[in-house]
N, CA, C and O atoms as a GROMACS GRO file, in nm:
protein
  608
    1UNK      N    1   0.082  -0.130  -0.008
    1UNK     CA    2  -0.004   0.000  -0.010
    1UNK      C    3   0.092   0.139  -0.016
    1UNK      O    4   0.182   0.160   0.065
    2UNK      N    5   0.070   0.198  -0.088
    2UNK     CA    6   0.178   0.318  -0.092
    2UNK      C    7   0.082   0.456  -0.018
    2UNK      O    8  -0.039   0.458   0.005
    3UNK      N    9   0.147   0.524  -0.002
    3UNK     CA   10   0.080   0.634   0.069
    3UNK      C   11   0.127   0.773  -0.039
    3UNK      O   12   0.242   0.804  -0.070
    4UNK      N   13   0.030   0.824  -0.072
    4UNK     CA   14   0.032   0.973  -0.180
    4UNK      C   15   0.111   1.089  -0.068
    4UNK      O   16   0.087   1.110   0.051
    5UNK      N   17   0.212   1.152  -0.160
    5UNK     CA   18   0.265   1.241  -0.100
    5UNK      C   19   0.215   1.386  -0.134
    5UNK      O   20   0.228   1.433  -0.246
    6UNK      N   21   0.164   1.447  -0.039
    6UNK     CA   22   0.090   1.570  -0.102
    6UNK      C   23   0.204   1.685  -0.180
    6UNK      O   24   0.315   1.716  -0.136
    7UNK      N   25   0.149   1.728  -0.288
    7UNK     CA   26   0.212   1.818  -0.374
    7UNK      C   27   0.259   1.952  -0.318
    7UNK      O   28   0.180   2.043  -0.291
    8UNK      N   29   0.419   1.960  -0.297
    8UNK     CA   30   0.473   2.031  -0.219
    8UNK      C   31   0.439   2.195  -0.268
    8UNK      O   32   0.451   2.278  -0.177
    9UNK      N   33   0.406   2.237  -0.374
    9UNK     CA   34   0.346   2.361  -0.367
    9UNK      C   35   0.202   2.373  -0.370
    9UNK      O   36   0.130   2.446  -0.438
   10UNK      N   37   0.180   2.302  -0.297
   10UNK     CA   38  -0.012   2.281  -0.201
   10UNK      C   39   0.020   2.252  -0.088
   10UNK      O   40  -0.048   2.183  -0.012
   11UNK      N   41   0.130   2.300  -0.062
   11UNK     CA   42   0.160   2.275   0.163
   11UNK      C   43   0.170   2.385   0.189
   11UNK      O   44   0.248   2.468   0.143
   12UNK      N   45   0.069   2.400   0.287
   12UNK     CA   46   0.078   2.544   0.384
   12UNK      C   47   0.156   2.499   0.511
   12UNK      O   48   0.139   2.389   0.564
   13UNK      N   49   0.213   2.560   0.540
   13UNK     CA   50   0.270   2.532   0.676
   13UNK      C   51   0.187   2.589   0.813
   13UNK      O   52   0.234   2.572   0.926
   14UNK      N   53   0.058   2.657   0.790
   14UNK     CA   54  -0.037   2.694   0.857
   14UNK      C   55  -0.143   2.642   0.851
   14UNK      O   56  -0.221   2.655   0.946
   15UNK      N   57  -0.182   2.557   0.724
   15UNK     CA   58  -0.336   2.521   0.722
   15UNK      C   59  -0.451   2.602   0.668
   15UNK      O   60  -0.555   2.552   0.626
   16UNK      N   61  -0.422   2.747   0.673
   16UNK     CA   62  -0.504   2.814   0.659
   16UNK      C   63  -0.580   2.881   0.500
   16UNK      O   64  -0.674   2.960   0.486
   17UNK      N   65  -0.507   2.823   0.412
   17UNK     CA   66  -0.548   2.803   0.268
   17UNK      C   67  -0.645   2.735   0.246
   17UNK      O   68  -0.632   2.627   0.304
   18UNK      N   69  -0.768   2.743   0.175
   18UNK     CA   70  -0.872   2.657   0.133
   18UNK      C   71  -0.802   2.563   0.076
   18UNK      O   72  -0.708   2.603   0.007
   19UNK      N   73  -0.824   2.408   0.087
   19UNK     CA   74  -0.767   2.292   0.008
   19UNK      C   75  -0.622   2.265   0.040
   19UNK      O   76  -0.571   2.155   0.021
   20UNK      N   77  -0.567   2.354   0.082
   20UNK     CA   78  -0.419   2.327   0.104
   20UNK      C   79  -0.387   2.220   0.283
   20UNK      O   80  -0.436   2.235   0.395
   21UNK      N   81  -0.302   2.137   0.238
   21UNK     CA   82  -0.316   2.030   0.358
   21UNK      C   83  -0.186   2.143   0.424
   21UNK      O   84  -0.128   2.232   0.361
   22UNK      N   85  -0.165   2.099   0.591
   22UNK     CA   86  -0.101   2.098   0.643
   22UNK      C   87  -0.046   1.964   0.715
   22UNK      O   88  -0.096   1.877   0.787
   23UNK      N   89   0.115   1.998   0.645
   23UNK     CA   90   0.212   1.892   0.662
   23UNK      C   91   0.269   1.894   0.810
   23UNK      O   92   0.323   2.000   0.842
   24UNK      N   93   0.266   1.776   0.922
   24UNK     CA   94   0.312   1.760   1.011
   24UNK      C   95   0.450   1.797   1.002
   24UNK      O   96   0.497   1.748   0.899
   25UNK      N   97   0.552   1.876   1.079
   25UNK     CA   98   0.686   1.878   1.097
   25UNK      C   99   0.723   1.988   0.977
   25UNK      O  100   0.840   2.022   0.961
   26UNK      N  101   0.611   2.045   0.889
   26UNK     CA  102   0.694   2.143   0.792
   26UNK      C  103   0.771   2.244   0.847
   26UNK      O  104   0.714   2.302   0.939
   27UNK      N  105   0.888   2.285   0.818
   27UNK     CA  106   0.982   2.366   0.881
   27UNK      C  107   0.946   2.522   0.849
   27UNK      O  108   0.955   2.570   0.737
   28UNK      N  109   0.910   2.583   0.949
   28UNK     CA  110   0.887   2.724   0.952
   28UNK      C  111   0.971   2.818   0.932
   28UNK      O  112   0.935   2.918   0.869
   29UNK      N  113   1.074   2.808   0.971
   29UNK     CA  114   1.200   2.911   0.954
   29UNK      C  115   1.220   2.905   0.794
   29UNK      O  116   1.204   2.805   0.723
   30UNK      N  117   1.257   3.030   0.754
   30UNK     CA  118   1.301   3.041   0.639
   30UNK      C  119   1.462   3.033   0.618
   30UNK      O  120   1.547   3.099   0.677
   31UNK      N  121   1.479   2.943   0.529
   31UNK     CA  122   1.631   2.901   0.487
   31UNK      C  123   1.679   2.940   0.373
   31UNK      O  124   1.634   2.921   0.259
   32UNK      N  125   1.816   3.020   0.425
   32UNK     CA  126   1.872   3.105   0.307
   32UNK      C  127   2.028   3.038   0.297
   32UNK      O  128   2.100   3.016   0.394
   33UNK      N  129   2.060   3.014   0.164
   33UNK     CA  130   2.195   2.952   0.105
   33UNK      C  131   2.262   3.097   0.066
   33UNK      O  132   2.207   3.194   0.013
   34UNK      N  133   2.400   3.080   0.110
   34UNK     CA  134   2.541   3.166   0.096
   34UNK      C  135   2.570   3.103   0.007
   34UNK      O  136   2.583   2.987   0.046
   35UNK      N  137   2.591   3.113  -0.112
   35UNK     CA  138   2.611   3.049  -0.198
   35UNK      C  139   2.511   2.928  -0.288
   35UNK      O  140   2.463   2.833  -0.227
   36UNK      N  141   2.493   2.944  -0.411
   36UNK     CA  142   2.365   2.864  -0.467
   36UNK      C  143   2.440   2.774  -0.566
   36UNK      O  144   2.384   2.770  -0.676
   37UNK      N  145   2.542   2.705  -0.557
   37UNK     CA  146   2.620   2.611  -0.615
   37UNK      C  147   2.495   2.463  -0.637
   37UNK      O  148   2.377   2.450  -0.603
   38UNK      N  149   2.575   2.387  -0.698
   38UNK     CA  150   2.533   2.287  -0.668
   38UNK      C  151   2.476   2.167  -0.576
   38UNK      O  152   2.384   2.087  -0.590
   39UNK      N  153   2.564   2.189  -0.483
   39UNK     CA  154   2.536   2.130  -0.324
   39UNK      C  155   2.421   2.202  -0.297
   39UNK      O  156   2.311   2.147  -0.301
   40UNK      N  157   2.439   2.335  -0.266
   40UNK     CA  158   2.306   2.398  -0.239
   40UNK      C  159   2.189   2.356  -0.278
   40UNK      O  160   2.093   2.322  -0.209
   41UNK      N  161   2.207   2.360  -0.438
   41UNK     CA  162   2.074   2.330  -0.513
   41UNK      C  163   2.026   2.196  -0.443
   41UNK      O  164   1.923   2.180  -0.378
   42UNK      N  165   2.078   2.148  -0.458
   42UNK     CA  166   2.049   1.951  -0.445
   42UNK      C  167   1.953   1.978  -0.307
   42UNK      O  168   1.830   1.975  -0.306
   43UNK      N  169   2.034   2.004  -0.200
   43UNK     CA  170   1.979   2.061  -0.059
   43UNK      C  171   1.878   2.103  -0.068
   43UNK      O  172   1.784   2.040  -0.018
   44UNK      N  173   1.852   2.246  -0.146
   44UNK     CA  174   1.739   2.318  -0.125
   44UNK      C  175   1.622   2.255  -0.226
   44UNK      O  176   1.504   2.268  -0.192
   45UNK      N  177   1.656   2.183  -0.355
   45UNK     CA  178   1.562   2.116  -0.384
   45UNK      C  179   1.474   1.973  -0.319
   45UNK      O  180   1.358   1.930  -0.320
   46UNK      N  181   1.624   1.930  -0.260
   46UNK     CA  182   1.558   1.852  -0.196
   46UNK      C  183   1.466   1.883  -0.057
   46UNK      O  184   1.373   1.809  -0.025
   47UNK      N  185   1.495   1.977   0.002
   47UNK     CA  186   1.378   2.014   0.104
   47UNK      C  187   1.234   2.019   0.052
   47UNK      O  188   1.142   1.960   0.109
   48UNK      N  189   1.219   2.091  -0.054
   48UNK     CA  190   1.102   2.117  -0.113
   48UNK      C  191   1.047   1.970  -0.177
   48UNK      O  192   0.930   1.952  -0.141
   49UNK      N  193   1.084   1.889  -0.239
   49UNK     CA  194   1.083   1.739  -0.308
   49UNK      C  195   1.014   1.698  -0.177
   49UNK      O  196   0.896   1.661  -0.185
   50UNK      N  197   1.068   1.701  -0.071
   50UNK     CA  198   1.049   1.605   0.059
   50UNK      C  199   0.938   1.643   0.134
   50UNK      O  200   0.864   1.560   0.187
   51UNK      N  201   0.915   1.823   0.146
   51UNK     CA  202   0.826   1.825   0.176
   51UNK      C  203   0.849   1.925   0.311
   51UNK      O  204   0.757   1.979   0.373
   52UNK      N  205   0.948   1.934   0.332
   52UNK     CA  206   1.024   1.995   0.442
   52UNK      C  207   0.995   2.168   0.462
   52UNK      O  208   0.959   2.234   0.560
   53UNK      N  209   1.021   2.200   0.348
   53UNK     CA  210   0.938   2.340   0.336
   53UNK      C  211   0.912   2.375   0.198
   53UNK      O  212   0.953   2.303   0.107
   54UNK      N  213   0.849   2.479   0.177
   54UNK     CA  214   0.803   2.530   0.048
   54UNK      C  215   0.917   2.628  -0.017
   54UNK      O  216   1.004   2.680   0.053
   55UNK      N  217   0.907   2.643  -0.132
   55UNK     CA  218   1.018   2.706  -0.235
   55UNK      C  219   1.076   2.856  -0.218
   55UNK      O  220   1.181   2.912  -0.249
   56UNK      N  221   0.899   2.912  -0.125
   56UNK     CA  222   0.890   3.051  -0.121
   56UNK      C  223   0.960   3.095  -0.009
   56UNK      O  224   0.985   3.214   0.011
   57UNK      N  225   0.997   2.996   0.070
   57UNK     CA  226   1.071   2.961   0.195
   57UNK      C  227   1.227   2.978   0.217
   57UNK      O  228   1.285   2.991   0.325
   58UNK      N  229   1.288   2.975   0.075
   58UNK     CA  230   1.391   2.937   0.042
   58UNK      C  231   1.474   3.086   0.002
   58UNK      O  232   1.397   3.182  -0.005
   59UNK      N  233   1.579   3.108  -0.017
   59UNK     CA  234   1.634   3.233  -0.066
   59UNK      C  235   1.788   3.200  -0.066
   59UNK      O  236   1.852   3.131   0.014
   60UNK      N  237   1.830   3.270  -0.182
   60UNK     CA  238   2.002   3.244  -0.164
   60UNK      C  239   2.104   3.365  -0.213
   60UNK      O  240   2.040   3.465  -0.247
   61UNK      N  241   2.232   3.378  -0.222
   61UNK     CA  242   2.280   3.494  -0.317
   61UNK      C  243   2.434   3.374  -0.347
   61UNK      O  244   2.502   3.296  -0.280
   62UNK      N  245   2.428   3.418  -0.474
   62UNK     CA  246   2.566   3.341  -0.552
   62UNK      C  247   2.594   3.496  -0.617
   62UNK      O  248   2.514   3.588  -0.634
   63UNK      N  249   2.748   3.486  -0.649
   63UNK     CA  250   2.752   3.599  -0.742
   63UNK      C  251   2.772   3.575  -0.865
   63UNK      O  252   2.792   3.665  -0.946
   64UNK      N  253   2.770   3.442  -0.898
   64UNK     CA  254   2.711   3.373  -1.036
   64UNK      C  255   2.549   3.407  -1.067
   64UNK      O  256   2.470   3.332  -1.011
   65UNK      N  257   2.501   3.502  -1.140
   65UNK     CA  258   2.368   3.505  -1.182
   65UNK      C  259   2.289   3.409  -1.204
   65UNK      O  260   2.178   3.385  -1.157
   66UNK      N  261   2.364   3.345  -1.291
   66UNK     CA  262   2.276   3.208  -1.363
   66UNK      C  263   2.239   3.105  -1.206
   66UNK      O  264   2.130   3.059  -1.175
   67UNK      N  265   2.336   3.096  -1.150
   67UNK     CA  266   2.299   3.020  -1.015
   67UNK      C  267   2.196   3.082  -0.939
   67UNK      O  268   2.111   3.021  -0.874
   68UNK      N  269   2.209   3.218  -0.951
   68UNK     CA  270   2.071   3.243  -0.879
   68UNK      C  271   1.931   3.229  -0.949
   68UNK      O  272   1.830   3.227  -0.879
   69UNK      N  273   1.922   3.217  -1.109
   69UNK     CA  274   1.835   3.210  -1.169
   69UNK      C  275   1.799   3.060  -1.141
   69UNK      O  276   1.678   3.044  -1.121
   70UNK      N  277   1.868   2.958  -1.135
   70UNK     CA  278   1.855   2.816  -1.099
   70UNK      C  279   1.764   2.804  -0.974
   70UNK      O  280   1.693   2.705  -0.961
   71UNK      N  281   1.764   2.878  -0.903
   71UNK     CA  282   1.691   2.893  -0.738
   71UNK      C  283   1.595   2.956  -0.768
   71UNK      O  284   1.497   2.901  -0.718
   72UNK      N  285   1.559   3.070  -0.840
   72UNK     CA  286   1.420   3.164  -0.892
   72UNK      C  287   1.365   3.066  -1.001
   72UNK      O  288   1.242   3.074  -1.003
   73UNK      N  289   1.411   2.981  -1.087
   73UNK     CA  290   1.298   2.859  -1.138
   73UNK      C  291   1.285   2.798  -1.086
   73UNK      O  292   1.269   2.706  -1.167
   74UNK      N  293   1.272   2.742  -0.963
   74UNK     CA  294   1.195   2.658  -0.883
   74UNK      C  295   1.127   2.733  -0.744
   74UNK      O  296   1.099   2.682  -0.636
   75UNK      N  297   1.118   2.831  -0.776
   75UNK     CA  298   1.031   2.907  -0.685
   75UNK      C  299   1.120   2.989  -0.559
   75UNK      O  300   1.060   3.068  -0.486
   76UNK      N  301   1.237   2.968  -0.544
   76UNK     CA  302   1.326   3.025  -0.440
   76UNK      C  303   1.376   3.179  -0.438
   76UNK      O  304   1.354   3.244  -0.540
   77UNK      N  305   1.416   3.219  -0.370
   77UNK     CA  306   1.349   3.404  -0.379
   77UNK      C  307   1.543   3.431  -0.371
   77UNK      O  308   1.610   3.406  -0.271
   78UNK      N  309   1.588   3.475  -0.480
   78UNK     CA  310   1.759   3.524  -0.488
   78UNK      C  311   1.745   3.651  -0.430
   78UNK      O  312   1.643   3.718  -0.447
   79UNK      N  313   1.855   3.695  -0.352
   79UNK     CA  314   1.882   3.810  -0.366
   79UNK      C  315   2.022   3.849  -0.383
   79UNK      O  316   2.116   3.778  -0.419
   80UNK      N  317   2.020   3.976  -0.350
   80UNK     CA  318   2.181   4.038  -0.445
   80UNK      C  319   2.258   4.042  -0.337
   80UNK      O  320   2.371   4.045  -0.386
   81UNK      N  321   2.269   4.043  -0.219
   81UNK     CA  322   2.376   4.008  -0.124
   81UNK      C  323   2.336   3.918  -0.026
   81UNK      O  324   2.225   3.900   0.025
   82UNK      N  325   2.470   3.851   0.000
   82UNK     CA  326   2.455   3.791   0.139
   82UNK      C  327   2.404   3.842   0.260
   82UNK      O  328   2.340   3.752   0.316
   83UNK      N  329   2.403   3.951   0.327
   83UNK     CA  330   2.363   4.019   0.433
   83UNK      C  331   2.200   4.026   0.363
   83UNK      O  332   2.116   3.976   0.439
   84UNK      N  333   2.157   4.067   0.263
   84UNK     CA  334   1.994   4.017   0.220
   84UNK      C  335   1.968   3.872   0.284
   84UNK      O  336   1.872   3.873   0.361
   85UNK      N  337   2.022   3.770   0.272
   85UNK     CA  338   2.001   3.673   0.290
   85UNK      C  339   1.990   3.627   0.424
   85UNK      O  340   1.898   3.555   0.461
   86UNK      N  341   2.095   3.672   0.507
   86UNK     CA  342   2.108   3.675   0.635
   86UNK      C  343   2.026   3.738   0.702
   86UNK      O  344   1.986   3.684   0.806
   87UNK      N  345   1.982   3.851   0.669
   87UNK     CA  346   1.846   3.923   0.725
   87UNK      C  347   1.698   3.876   0.701
   87UNK      O  348   1.595   3.921   0.751
   88UNK      N  349   1.715   3.767   0.608
   88UNK     CA  350   1.573   3.711   0.579
   88UNK      C  351   1.564   3.537   0.570
   88UNK      O  352   1.488   3.463   0.507
   89UNK      N  353   1.686   3.508   0.672
   89UNK     CA  354   1.691   3.384   0.710
   89UNK      C  355   1.682   3.346   0.864
   89UNK      O  356   1.716   3.432   0.945
   90UNK      N  357   1.645   3.242   0.902
   90UNK     CA  358   1.659   3.177   1.051
   90UNK      C  359   1.770   3.058   1.052
   90UNK      O  360   1.855   3.037   1.139
   91UNK      N  361   1.747   2.991   0.938
   91UNK     CA  362   1.847   2.865   0.901
   91UNK      C  363   1.965   2.931   0.788
   91UNK      O  364   1.922   2.971   0.680
   92UNK      N  365   2.111   2.940   0.818
   92UNK     CA  366   2.166   2.980   0.713
   92UNK      C  367   2.240   2.878   0.679
   92UNK      O  368   2.302   2.821   0.769
   93UNK      N  369   2.251   2.829   0.538
   93UNK     CA  370   2.349   2.721   0.506
   93UNK      C  371   2.473   2.804   0.457
   93UNK      O  372   2.445   2.894   0.378
   94UNK      N  373   2.626   2.786   0.495
   94UNK     CA  374   2.717   2.822   0.447
   94UNK      C  375   2.804   2.701   0.313
   94UNK      O  376   2.870   2.603   0.349
   95UNK      N  377   2.781   2.740   0.157
   95UNK     CA  378   2.757   2.698   0.108
   95UNK      C  379   2.846   2.722  -0.032
   95UNK      O  380   2.824   2.694  -0.150
   96UNK      N  381   2.990   2.806   0.061
   96UNK     CA  382   3.059   2.858  -0.055
   96UNK      C  383   3.207   2.746  -0.063
   96UNK      O  384   3.220   2.642   0.001
   97UNK      N  385   3.290   2.796  -0.145
   97UNK     CA  386   3.403   2.702  -0.166
   97UNK      C  387   3.492   2.750  -0.014
   97UNK      O  388   3.485   2.862   0.035
   98UNK      N  389   3.566   2.644   0.036
   98UNK     CA  390   3.619   2.652   0.172
   98UNK      C  391   3.694   2.806   0.180
   98UNK      O  392   3.684   2.879   0.279
   99UNK      N  393   3.767   2.837   0.062
   99UNK     CA  394   3.871   2.971   0.103
   99UNK      C  395   3.777   3.091   0.136
   99UNK      O  396   3.821   3.176   0.214
  100UNK      N  397   3.630   3.108   0.074
  100UNK     CA  398   3.551   3.200   0.109
  100UNK      C  399   3.453   3.215   0.219
  100UNK      O  400   3.381   3.311   0.246
  101UNK      N  401   3.470   3.066   0.293
  101UNK     CA  402   3.395   3.061   0.436
  101UNK      C  403   3.457   3.198   0.503
  101UNK      O  404   3.382   3.296   0.498
  102UNK      N  405   3.538   3.209   0.542
  102UNK     CA  406   3.583   3.346   0.634
  102UNK      C  407   3.517   3.477   0.616
  102UNK      O  408   3.454   3.544   0.699
  103UNK      N  409   3.553   3.510   0.451
  103UNK     CA  410   3.512   3.639   0.398
  103UNK      C  411   3.324   3.667   0.423
  103UNK      O  412   3.266   3.775   0.434
  104UNK      N  413   3.273   3.543   0.427
  104UNK     CA  414   3.123   3.516   0.424
  104UNK      C  415   3.075   3.533   0.543
  104UNK      O  416   2.979   3.606   0.572
  105UNK      N  417   3.147   3.459   0.626
  105UNK     CA  418   3.089   3.503   0.783
  105UNK      C  419   3.129   3.628   0.847
  105UNK      O  420   3.072   3.689   0.938
  106UNK      N  421   3.237   3.655   0.786
  106UNK     CA  422   3.271   3.815   0.828
  106UNK      C  423   3.148   3.918   0.775
  106UNK      O  424   3.096   4.012   0.835
  107UNK      N  425   3.125   3.870   0.649
  107UNK     CA  426   3.018   3.941   0.606
  107UNK      C  427   2.875   3.981   0.677
  107UNK      O  428   2.810   4.084   0.660
  108UNK      N  429   2.845   3.861   0.767
  108UNK     CA  430   2.714   3.843   0.794
  108UNK      C  431   2.714   3.862   0.983
  108UNK      O  432   2.615   3.902   1.044
  109UNK      N  433   2.846   3.825   1.050
  109UNK     CA  434   2.872   3.776   1.158
  109UNK      C  435   2.767   3.924   1.243
  109UNK      O  436   2.727   3.873   1.348
  110UNK      N  437   2.729   4.029   1.239
  110UNK     CA  438   2.675   4.145   1.309
  110UNK      C  439   2.499   4.101   1.301
  110UNK      O  440   2.418   4.147   1.382
  111UNK      N  441   2.471   4.032   1.220
  111UNK     CA  442   2.329   3.992   1.201
  111UNK      C  443   2.273   3.860   1.266
  111UNK      O  444   2.151   3.847   1.274
  112UNK      N  445   2.346   3.778   1.307
  112UNK     CA  446   2.399   3.688   1.340
  112UNK      C  447   2.364   3.675   1.509
  112UNK      O  448   2.441   3.717   1.595
  113UNK      N  449   2.227   3.608   1.540
  113UNK     CA  450   2.183   3.584   1.654
  113UNK      C  451   2.117   3.457   1.720
  113UNK      O  452   2.072   3.364   1.653
  114UNK      N  453   2.115   3.461   1.832
  114UNK     CA  454   2.091   3.364   1.908
  114UNK      C  455   1.962   3.240   1.840
  114UNK      O  456   1.950   3.119   1.860
  115UNK      N  457   1.888   3.331   1.764
  115UNK     CA  458   1.766   3.244   1.675
  115UNK      C  459   1.828   3.189   1.572
  115UNK      O  460   1.748   3.114   1.516
  116UNK      N  461   1.947   3.189   1.509
  116UNK     CA  462   2.006   3.114   1.372
  116UNK      C  463   2.024   3.023   1.415
  116UNK      O  464   2.033   2.998   1.535
  117UNK      N  465   2.036   2.922   1.287
  117UNK     CA  466   2.084   2.795   1.304
  117UNK      C  467   2.189   2.806   1.181
  117UNK      O  468   2.144   2.828   1.069
  118UNK      N  469   2.300   2.793   1.195
  118UNK     CA  470   2.423   2.780   1.129
  118UNK      C  471   2.481   2.650   1.070
  118UNK      O  472   2.553   2.574   1.135
  119UNK      N  473   2.434   2.622   0.911
  119UNK     CA  474   2.505   2.497   0.865
  119UNK      C  475   2.607   2.516   0.789
  119UNK      O  476   2.599   2.584   0.688
  120UNK      N  477   2.704   2.465   0.824
  120UNK     CA  478   2.836   2.486   0.677
  120UNK      C  479   2.853   2.320   0.649
  120UNK      O  480   2.875   2.218   0.715
  121UNK      N  481   2.830   2.357   0.513
  121UNK     CA  482   2.876   2.247   0.435
  121UNK      C  483   3.032   2.236   0.323
  121UNK      O  484   3.070   2.154   0.240
  122UNK      N  485   3.085   2.359   0.376
  122UNK     CA  486   3.213   2.366   0.344
  122UNK      C  487   3.314   2.244   0.352
  122UNK      O  488   3.327   2.194   0.464
  123UNK      N  489   3.382   2.194   0.257
  123UNK     CA  490   3.460   2.082   0.295
  123UNK      C  491   3.616   2.156   0.368
  123UNK      O  492   3.683   2.256   0.342
  124UNK      N  493   3.625   2.060   0.455
  124UNK     CA  494   3.767   2.094   0.533
  124UNK      C  495   3.775   2.222   0.603
  124UNK      O  496   3.890   2.255   0.629
  125UNK      N  497   3.696   2.293   0.635
  125UNK     CA  498   3.704   2.373   0.737
  125UNK      C  499   3.610   2.360   0.897
  125UNK      O  500   3.492   2.363   0.932
  126UNK      N  501   3.758   2.343   0.968
  126UNK     CA  502   3.712   2.319   1.104
  126UNK      C  503   3.644   2.415   1.159
  126UNK      O  504   3.667   2.535   1.145
  127UNK      N  505   3.530   2.351   1.246
  127UNK     CA  506   3.459   2.401   1.345
  127UNK      C  507   3.484   2.516   1.416
  127UNK      O  508   3.415   2.617   1.423
  128UNK      N  509   3.596   2.490   1.470
  128UNK     CA  510   3.645   2.611   1.528
  128UNK      C  511   3.654   2.748   1.484
  128UNK      O  512   3.603   2.856   1.515
  129UNK      N  513   3.761   2.694   1.380
  129UNK     CA  514   3.731   2.819   1.262
  129UNK      C  515   3.618   2.889   1.212
  129UNK      O  516   3.617   3.010   1.187
  130UNK      N  517   3.527   2.815   1.199
  130UNK     CA  518   3.399   2.867   1.162
  130UNK      C  519   3.310   2.952   1.269
  130UNK      O  520   3.233   3.038   1.225
  131UNK      N  521   3.318   2.935   1.374
  131UNK     CA  522   3.255   2.938   1.498
  131UNK      C  523   3.331   3.100   1.570
  131UNK      O  524   3.270   3.195   1.620
  132UNK      N  525   3.481   3.082   1.552
  132UNK     CA  526   3.557   3.251   1.552
  132UNK      C  527   3.501   3.338   1.501
  132UNK      O  528   3.461   3.444   1.549
  133UNK      N  529   3.491   3.281   1.354
  133UNK     CA  530   3.496   3.372   1.216
  133UNK      C  531   3.297   3.459   1.250
  133UNK      O  532   3.256   3.575   1.244
  134UNK      N  533   3.219   3.302   1.289
  134UNK     CA  534   3.071   3.387   1.280
  134UNK      C  535   3.045   3.433   1.458
  134UNK      O  536   3.001   3.548   1.465
  135UNK      N  537   3.057   3.389   1.547
  135UNK     CA  538   3.002   3.446   1.645
  135UNK      C  539   3.069   3.353   1.758
  135UNK      O  540   3.068   3.231   1.739
  136UNK      N  541   3.135   3.412   1.890
  136UNK     CA  542   3.212   3.334   1.948
  136UNK      C  543   3.126   3.276   2.056
  136UNK      O  544   3.188   3.196   2.126
  137UNK      N  545   3.009   3.293   2.088
  137UNK     CA  546   2.926   3.266   2.177
  137UNK      C  547   2.839   3.193   2.140
  137UNK      O  548   2.753   3.153   2.218
  138UNK      N  549   2.843   3.154   1.992
  138UNK     CA  550   2.733   3.037   1.987
  138UNK      C  551   2.764   2.930   2.005
  138UNK      O  552   2.879   2.888   2.016
  139UNK      N  553   2.633   2.852   2.010
  139UNK     CA  554   2.638   2.699   2.100
  139UNK      C  555   2.638   2.606   1.928
  139UNK      O  556   2.563   2.627   1.832
  140UNK      N  557   2.746   2.506   1.941
  140UNK     CA  558   2.729   2.443   1.844
  140UNK      C  559   2.718   2.313   1.835
  140UNK      O  560   2.757   2.243   1.929
  141UNK      N  561   2.665   2.261   1.727
  141UNK     CA  562   2.625   2.092   1.688
  141UNK      C  563   2.638   2.047   1.585
  141UNK      O  564   2.619   2.102   1.477
  142UNK      N  565   2.688   1.896   1.615
  142UNK     CA  566   2.731   1.828   1.466
  142UNK      C  567   2.605   1.750   1.431
  142UNK      O  568   2.554   1.666   1.505
  143UNK      N  569   2.565   1.781   1.325
  143UNK     CA  570   2.421   1.673   1.284
  143UNK      C  571   2.507   1.559   1.249
  143UNK      O  572   2.628   1.541   1.238
  144UNK      N  573   2.376   1.472   1.233
  144UNK     CA  574   2.412   1.345   1.227
  144UNK      C  575   2.337   1.299   1.097
  144UNK      O  576   2.340   1.182   1.057
  145UNK      N  577   2.270   1.403   1.032
  145UNK     CA  578   2.224   1.367   0.935
  145UNK      C  579   2.290   1.420   0.850
  145UNK      O  580   2.218   1.401   0.753
  146UNK      N  581   2.408   1.494   0.800
  146UNK     CA  582   2.507   1.509   0.681
  146UNK      C  583   2.612   1.506   0.709
  146UNK      O  584   2.612   1.433   0.809
  147UNK      N  585   2.736   1.543   0.687
  147UNK     CA  586   2.860   1.543   0.694
  147UNK      C  587   2.912   1.708   0.716
  147UNK      O  588   3.026   1.748   0.740
  148UNK      N  589   2.814   1.767   0.703
  148UNK     CA  590   2.820   1.918   0.709
  148UNK      C  591   2.821   1.980   0.851
  148UNK      O  592   2.758   1.912   0.932
  149UNK      N  593   2.880   2.103   0.907
  149UNK     CA  594   2.848   2.141   1.064
  149UNK      C  595   2.757   2.215   1.101
  149UNK      O  596   2.731   2.324   1.051
  150UNK      N  597   2.702   2.165   1.190
  150UNK     CA  598   2.591   2.244   1.263
  150UNK      C  599   2.592   2.322   1.385
  150UNK      O  600   2.592   2.269   1.496
  151UNK      N  601   2.592   2.458   1.367
  151UNK     CA  602   2.623   2.519   1.529
  151UNK      C  603   2.460   2.629   1.504
  151UNK      O  604   2.389   2.668   1.411
  152UNK      N  605   2.467   2.640   1.660
  152UNK     CA  606   2.365   2.706   1.706
  152UNK      C  607   2.402   2.820   1.792
  152UNK      O  608   2.314   2.891   1.841
   0.00000   0.00000   0.00000
């Protein structure tokens, strides 16, 4: 017996729209991607395809306009700076090449609060380096769901 999955474009996290199902566990926080490369795209599309969130709650910035266009093509919101992404997200994925992690974190660190969750998928960057760059008082967690680093 198979269970029919709701169409992510017809899911509401509030269930207040007529004919729109509320999915239990639907992430209510907005998700931002600093860097919109292939790994970020795979995560974002996966979140939408699996009903974790809706595309309109995902935003991104990438210096390559074509990558922003890819996110826009499935309903995500591209912004023109990392700062705009940080201001409009509660969950922030650091999805840039390792040599740019420090630069990106330095750019947004004044916006990070204890309400943010930051996930780094940058390979080879020790968590302590990212912690110092982002915010010294942050609490860090290591997710078991992926090989990236998660801190809050």
